[in-house]
C-alpha positions, -999 to +999 in steps of 0.1 A: +685-664-169+654-684-161+618-674-166+600-668-133+563-667-128+549-639-107+513-631-096+512-593-091+480-576-083+460-607-093+477-610-128+502-636-138+534-625-154+564-644-168+597-625-164+631-633-177+652-617-149+681-630-128+667-648-097+687-625-073+672-593-088+654-573-061+616-575-065+616-536-065+634-535-098+612-563-113+581-544-104+593-510-116+616-518-145+602-550-159+565-547-151+562-508-152+546-506-117+562-474-105+540-468-075+565-488-054+593-463-047+631-467-044+642-449-013+673-463+004+679-497-012+687-510+023+652-518+037+653-490+063+630-463+048+599-483+038+592-465+005+593-499-014+569-518+009+546-542-009+526-572+002+540-607-003+515-633+006+496-607+026+526-596+047+543-562+043+579-566+030+606-543+016+608-550-021+644-537-022+654-565+001+633-593-014+647-612-043+627-623-073+634-659-063+619-652-028+588-636-043+580-662-070+551-684-060+536-658-036+508-633-043+523-599-046+503-567-041+516-533-049+499-499-041+484-501-077+467-533-067+453-522-034+421-510-051+412-500-087+396-468-077+411-456-044+383-471-024+404-491+000+397-479+036+433-469+040+434-449+008+402-431+018+415-424+053+448-411+039+429-385+019+405-377+047+434-371+071+454-352+045+484-374+053+506-368+022+528-338+020+555-345-006+540-380-010+571-399-019+570-423+011+532-427+011+528-458-012+549-478+012+532-464+043+498-471+028+508-507+021+521-511+057+489-497+071+468-521+050+489-550+061+486-539+098+448-536+096+445-569+078+463-587+107+452-564+135+418-547+127+419-525+158+455-515+164+467-496+195+489-465+192+518-489+201+509-512+173+507-484+148+540-469+159+557-504+158+543-510+122+558-477+110+591-478+130+610-487+098+594-460+077+610-426+070+589-396+062+611-365+058+580-344+060+571-357+094+535-368+087+536-395+115+508-380+136+485-379+105+495-414+096+484-426+131+451-407+127+446-422+092+452-458+105+427-452+133+402-438+108+406-467+085+401-491+115+369-472+123+382-458+155+384-421+148+364-394+133 
């Protein structure tokens, strides 16, 4: 095993984990950041979405080696006090039902708005095409993204 350097949520970490270990397990098991959820392990449900260098990626499909050297942001690092516009919009639109998929959706929404501050319905739907919410909160997700972008309510 080799020691790898990671910058997660603005803090530097040294981890002694195999290079091919999925980032998801490094975040959850090594660093104790359990906001990033394990859903499918195949990159199709979106529950494990984090930001890698500002881009939304599936942590279950991203190796430690791929992540090393890039800034990583998890849902815990989006804001210290829940003040990120997406987090506020999520509460205002009452998006969460069971809540399991929500950390990944929040991270995808934040990445979308960072790269496209005023997304269309098509943009929003495309950004969430690879997310699975068994509770079916997709209409509220769309409303929350619009609210966070300043385009609704």
